[in-house]
PLY file of the C-alpha trace (Angstrom):
ply
format ascii 1.0
element vertex 319
property float x
property float y
property float z
element edge 318
property int vertex1
property int vertex2
end_header
-101.91 -17.64 31.28
-101.25 -18.37 27.60
-101.16 -22.08 26.76
-100.18 -23.65 23.46
-101.29 -27.15 22.46
-99.26 -29.48 20.27
-99.40 -32.93 18.69
-96.46 -34.77 17.13
-97.43 -37.67 14.86
-94.68 -40.07 13.86
-94.16 -43.63 12.77
-93.31 -44.85 16.28
-95.13 -42.47 18.61
-98.05 -40.06 18.80
-97.28 -37.43 21.42
-99.17 -34.45 22.77
-98.25 -31.55 25.01
-99.33 -28.29 26.53
-96.67 -25.57 26.57
-96.33 -22.06 27.95
-95.33 -19.03 25.87
-91.64 -19.68 26.61
-91.77 -23.18 25.13
-91.74 -25.02 28.45
-93.80 -28.20 28.67
-96.67 -28.02 31.14
-98.03 -31.48 30.33
-97.02 -34.32 28.02
-98.46 -37.65 27.00
-97.49 -40.28 24.45
-98.81 -43.49 22.89
-97.20 -45.93 20.46
-98.26 -45.46 16.85
-100.16 -48.48 15.48
-98.52 -47.70 12.13
-99.72 -50.81 10.31
-103.29 -50.65 11.59
-106.32 -49.19 9.75
-106.99 -45.46 9.71
-109.66 -45.66 12.43
-107.24 -47.28 14.89
-104.69 -44.54 14.29
-107.36 -41.89 14.73
-108.38 -43.46 18.04
-104.86 -43.01 19.39
-104.85 -39.32 18.42
-108.19 -38.92 20.19
-106.82 -40.69 23.28
-103.86 -38.31 23.42
-106.20 -35.31 23.22
-108.47 -36.84 25.86
-105.52 -37.10 28.26
-104.33 -33.54 27.61
-107.89 -32.28 28.17
-107.77 -33.52 31.77
-104.97 -31.10 32.62
-106.08 -27.96 34.50
-104.39 -25.66 31.95
-106.36 -27.11 29.02
-109.09 -24.50 29.29
-106.48 -21.75 28.74
-105.58 -23.17 25.32
-104.99 -20.44 22.72
-103.91 -22.55 19.73
-103.22 -26.12 18.62
-100.35 -27.14 16.36
-99.99 -30.54 14.69
-96.62 -31.81 13.47
-96.89 -34.91 11.30
-94.65 -37.16 9.31
-95.19 -36.37 5.66
-96.04 -35.68 3.04
-98.63 -33.32 4.47
-101.07 -30.97 2.76
-101.46 -27.94 4.98
-104.11 -26.43 2.70
-106.38 -29.48 2.74
-105.43 -30.42 6.30
-104.56 -33.96 5.27
-101.58 -36.27 5.82
-100.12 -39.22 3.89
-97.08 -40.30 5.92
-94.76 -42.66 4.06
-94.25 -44.65 7.26
-97.96 -44.83 8.21
-99.61 -46.68 5.32
-103.07 -46.58 6.91
-103.28 -42.84 6.34
-103.45 -41.62 2.75
-105.06 -38.22 2.39
-106.29 -38.61 5.96
-108.18 -35.51 7.28
-106.09 -35.08 10.44
-106.99 -31.43 10.98
-110.71 -32.25 10.88
-110.17 -35.06 13.39
-108.52 -32.69 15.86
-110.85 -29.77 15.13
-113.93 -31.83 15.95
-112.64 -33.17 19.27
-115.44 -32.46 21.75
-113.12 -30.88 24.34
-111.28 -28.53 21.98
-112.15 -24.97 23.09
-114.34 -22.92 20.80
-112.44 -20.82 18.27
-109.32 -23.01 18.15
-108.32 -23.82 14.56
-105.62 -26.52 14.42
-102.56 -25.71 12.32
-100.85 -28.57 10.46
-97.12 -28.62 9.68
-94.67 -31.29 8.54
-92.60 -32.78 11.34
-89.26 -31.60 9.94
-90.63 -28.09 9.41
-91.84 -28.19 13.02
-88.33 -29.16 14.14
-87.03 -26.22 12.10
-89.43 -23.82 13.80
-88.36 -25.14 17.20
-84.65 -24.82 16.46
-85.20 -21.31 15.11
-87.12 -20.29 18.23
-85.10 -21.91 20.98
-82.36 -24.09 19.50
-79.24 -24.15 17.35
-80.71 -22.02 14.53
-81.73 -19.18 16.83
-80.68 -15.85 15.36
-80.02 -17.29 11.88
-81.64 -15.66 8.87
-80.88 -18.49 6.43
-80.52 -22.06 7.64
-81.33 -25.66 6.83
-82.52 -27.92 9.64
-82.51 -31.68 9.12
-83.89 -34.68 10.98
-81.84 -37.80 10.26
-83.54 -40.77 11.86
-85.62 -43.65 10.48
-86.09 -41.31 7.52
-84.57 -37.96 6.54
-86.56 -34.74 6.64
-85.75 -31.06 6.56
-86.94 -27.50 6.73
-85.67 -24.10 5.67
-85.32 -20.73 7.33
-85.14 -18.04 4.67
-84.82 -14.32 5.38
-85.48 -14.97 9.06
-88.70 -16.91 8.55
-89.54 -20.60 8.46
-90.35 -21.36 4.83
-93.16 -23.90 4.64
-93.99 -23.79 0.93
-97.36 -24.06 -0.75
-98.37 -27.38 0.84
-96.09 -27.34 3.89
-93.41 -29.67 2.49
-90.67 -27.19 1.52
-87.19 -28.30 2.51
-88.01 -32.01 2.25
-84.36 -32.75 1.55
-84.64 -36.48 2.27
-86.19 -37.00 -1.15
-83.56 -35.14 -3.13
-81.77 -37.54 -5.50
-78.00 -37.54 -4.90
-77.12 -40.82 -6.64
-78.87 -41.53 -9.94
-77.66 -45.14 -9.82
-78.51 -45.53 -6.14
-81.08 -47.78 -4.48
-84.77 -47.18 -5.04
-86.23 -45.13 -2.17
-89.52 -45.93 -0.46
-90.94 -42.85 -2.20
-90.23 -44.51 -5.58
-87.30 -42.38 -6.78
-83.72 -43.63 -7.18
-80.86 -42.58 -4.92
-82.69 -40.28 -2.51
-80.80 -38.95 0.50
-83.11 -40.97 2.72
-82.25 -44.23 0.96
-78.55 -43.63 1.64
-78.29 -41.59 4.83
-81.13 -42.60 7.17
-80.61 -44.75 10.21
-82.39 -47.55 8.40
-80.02 -47.22 5.43
-76.92 -47.09 7.66
-77.85 -50.32 9.42
-78.79 -52.07 6.17
-75.55 -51.06 4.44
-73.42 -52.12 7.39
-75.10 -55.53 7.37
-74.57 -55.81 3.62
-70.85 -55.26 4.23
-70.80 -58.13 6.71
-71.23 -56.26 10.00
-73.32 -57.95 12.68
-74.54 -56.54 15.96
-73.28 -57.77 19.28
-75.31 -60.70 20.70
-78.53 -59.43 22.23
-78.25 -56.03 20.53
-80.67 -54.97 17.78
-78.91 -54.14 14.49
-79.69 -50.42 14.55
-77.79 -47.33 13.43
-76.90 -46.73 17.08
-75.30 -50.18 17.25
-73.42 -49.44 14.03
-72.17 -46.18 15.59
-70.95 -48.08 18.64
-69.03 -50.46 16.38
-67.61 -47.53 14.43
-66.24 -46.02 17.65
-64.41 -49.31 18.18
-62.86 -48.98 14.73
-65.01 -51.45 12.78
-64.29 -50.48 9.17
-67.65 -51.79 7.91
-69.49 -49.61 10.39
-67.33 -46.61 9.55
-68.02 -47.18 5.85
-71.77 -47.14 6.46
-71.52 -43.78 8.23
-69.24 -42.38 5.52
-71.86 -43.31 2.93
-74.50 -41.50 4.95
-72.28 -38.46 5.43
-71.50 -38.25 1.73
-75.17 -38.24 0.76
-75.95 -35.59 3.35
-73.03 -33.44 2.21
-74.13 -33.59 -1.43
-77.66 -32.52 -0.52
-76.47 -29.74 1.80
-74.11 -28.36 -0.85
-76.88 -28.39 -3.46
-79.25 -26.60 -1.10
-76.60 -24.01 -0.23
-76.06 -23.32 -3.93
-79.78 -22.69 -4.38
-80.62 -20.53 -1.37
-77.31 -19.56 0.35
-77.09 -20.92 3.88
-75.24 -19.70 6.93
-75.93 -22.73 9.13
-77.07 -26.33 8.93
-78.60 -27.96 12.01
-78.83 -31.75 12.15
-80.97 -33.58 14.68
-82.57 -36.99 15.00
-81.23 -40.28 16.26
-78.43 -40.59 13.69
-76.97 -37.25 14.78
-76.37 -38.83 18.20
-73.42 -40.62 16.58
-71.51 -37.35 16.99
-68.14 -37.18 15.24
-68.71 -40.58 13.63
-71.17 -38.70 11.40
-70.07 -35.07 11.61
-66.37 -35.57 10.88
-66.79 -37.28 7.47
-69.70 -34.95 6.72
-67.44 -31.92 7.02
-64.80 -33.57 4.82
-67.29 -34.41 2.09
-68.89 -30.99 2.34
-65.54 -29.38 1.56
-65.49 -31.45 -1.66
-69.03 -30.56 -2.74
-69.44 -26.98 -1.51
-66.72 -25.36 -3.60
-68.31 -22.11 -4.75
-67.29 -19.08 -2.74
-70.79 -18.48 -1.37
-71.25 -22.12 -0.31
-67.97 -22.61 1.55
-67.54 -22.57 5.28
-71.13 -23.34 6.24
-71.48 -24.09 9.94
-72.88 -27.61 10.50
-73.97 -28.19 14.09
-76.02 -30.68 16.11
-79.59 -29.75 17.00
-79.98 -27.90 20.26
-83.29 -29.43 21.31
-84.09 -32.97 22.37
-86.82 -35.30 21.20
-89.63 -32.83 21.98
-88.60 -30.49 19.15
-91.64 -31.60 17.11
-94.01 -30.60 19.88
-92.23 -27.29 20.49
-92.21 -26.52 16.78
-95.87 -27.41 16.31
-96.73 -25.02 19.13
-94.48 -22.31 17.64
-96.11 -22.67 14.22
-99.64 -22.48 15.61
-98.92 -19.60 17.96
-97.33 -17.53 15.19
-100.80 -17.16 13.71
-102.34 -15.91 16.95
-99.74 -14.24 19.17
-96.25 -12.86 18.52
-94.47 -12.82 21.88
-90.84 -11.75 21.95
-88.57 -14.43 20.56
-91.26 -16.35 18.69
-90.29 -17.37 15.15
-91.90 -15.73 12.17
-93.54 -18.68 10.42
0 1
1 2
2 3
3 4
4 5
5 6
6 7
7 8
8 9
9 10
10 11
11 12
12 13
13 14
14 15
15 16
16 17
17 18
18 19
19 20
20 21
21 22
22 23
23 24
24 25
25 26
26 27
27 28
28 29
29 30
30 31
31 32
32 33
33 34
34 35
35 36
36 37
37 38
38 39
39 40
40 41
41 42
42 43
43 44
44 45
45 46
46 47
47 48
48 49
49 50
50 51
51 52
52 53
53 54
54 55
55 56
56 57
57 58
58 59
59 60
60 61
61 62
62 63
63 64
64 65
65 66
66 67
67 68
68 69
69 70
70 71
71 72
72 73
73 74
74 75
75 76
76 77
77 78
78 79
79 80
80 81
81 82
82 83
83 84
84 85
85 86
86 87
87 88
88 89
89 90
90 91
91 92
92 93
93 94
94 95
95 96
96 97
97 98
98 99
99 100
100 101
101 102
102 103
103 104
104 105
105 106
106 107
107 108
108 109
109 110
110 111
111 112
112 113
113 114
114 115
115 116
116 117
117 118
118 119
119 120
120 121
121 122
122 123
123 124
124 125
125 126
126 127
127 128
128 129
129 130
130 131
131 132
132 133
133 134
134 135
135 136
136 137
137 138
138 139
139 140
140 141
141 142
142 143
143 144
144 145
145 146
146 147
147 148
148 149
149 150
150 151
151 152
152 153
153 154
154 155
155 156
156 157
157 158
158 159
159 160
160 161
161 162
162 163
163 164
164 165
165 166
166 167
167 168
168 169
169 170
170 171
171 172
172 173
173 174
174 175
175 176
176 177
177 178
178 179
179 180
180 181
181 182
182 183
183 184
184 185
185 186
186 187
187 188
188 189
189 190
190 191
191 192
192 193
193 194
194 195
195 196
196 197
197 198
198 199
199 200
200 201
201 202
202 203
203 204
204 205
205 206
206 207
207 208
208 209
209 210
210 211
211 212
212 213
213 214
214 215
215 216
216 217
217 218
218 219
219 220
220 221
221 222
222 223
223 224
224 225
225 226
226 227
227 228
228 229
229 230
230 231
231 232
232 233
233 234
234 235
235 236
236 237
237 238
238 239
239 240
240 241
241 242
242 243
243 244
244 245
245 246
246 247
247 248
248 249
249 250
250 251
251 252
252 253
253 254
254 255
255 256
256 257
257 258
258 259
259 260
260 261
261 262
262 263
263 264
264 265
265 266
266 267
267 268
268 269
269 270
270 271
271 272
272 273
273 274
274 275
275 276
276 277
277 278
278 279
279 280
280 281
281 282
282 283
283 284
284 285
285 286
286 287
287 288
288 289
289 290
290 291
291 292
292 293
293 294
294 295
295 296
296 297
297 298
298 299
299 300
300 301
301 302
302 303
303 304
304 305
305 306
306 307
307 308
308 309
309 310
310 311
311 312
312 313
313 314
314 315
315 316
316 317
317 318
């Protein structure tokens, strides 16, 4: 039996899984990310996740190990510096996993950015399957992305290609956490949606946290302030998508993450704004669809990326 291992490192959770060659989960475990703790505490959680996976009977059949991480990442150096995990700056994540005492001999962990992992997953099993040129986006606490070009996931020199969340779309816009003005992430993320709605005077229902999901619920009830926050997000996304389409020519855009769960509250204004921005003949009519995979896309994509370097079963993406 061929078994793929995967880790998914994010600002809220550190998850691990074993998967079969068809992308089905054989085992899964998850711990909360101690995002504000020192590097050693974060490393201990990664080790704990691997310890738990190693107790599964299929562990000894492991053929590869993929690691999806919030970025920026450096796939050459094997290090990560996630914006939302301040305790890790240039942290040697690949070395941490590679030296785990239970990792089978000959397994060389493969690091990939979390949005690129999502792209690999959607290309293998999800909404980008069969597409030669596509953009996949994760719109959640932050905004990330990945590209499929000429039928292959395009990772770039350091593994950060397609990082659309840090494309400037408003030169007079708010300063992003990355330091640049008017990034897509500073306007379109779930965090930005909730903050903008509050700035317009919206408040969550009593007992409800003021999240993007709560803003979406208010928008469905017709709250104009909530609708305005989602329109702002959609406009930023549309500008970035149109710019990307002009550069590389896209046939499909796949959007996942928590904000995409708003459905037509996001997708309807996005399509309207896209028709304003994507006006060149070769950028018009791009299909924009929700992601096909659920929250385990990072794990599936990490496994797909790692396995592409060892095995090429039918249907696996070319990474």
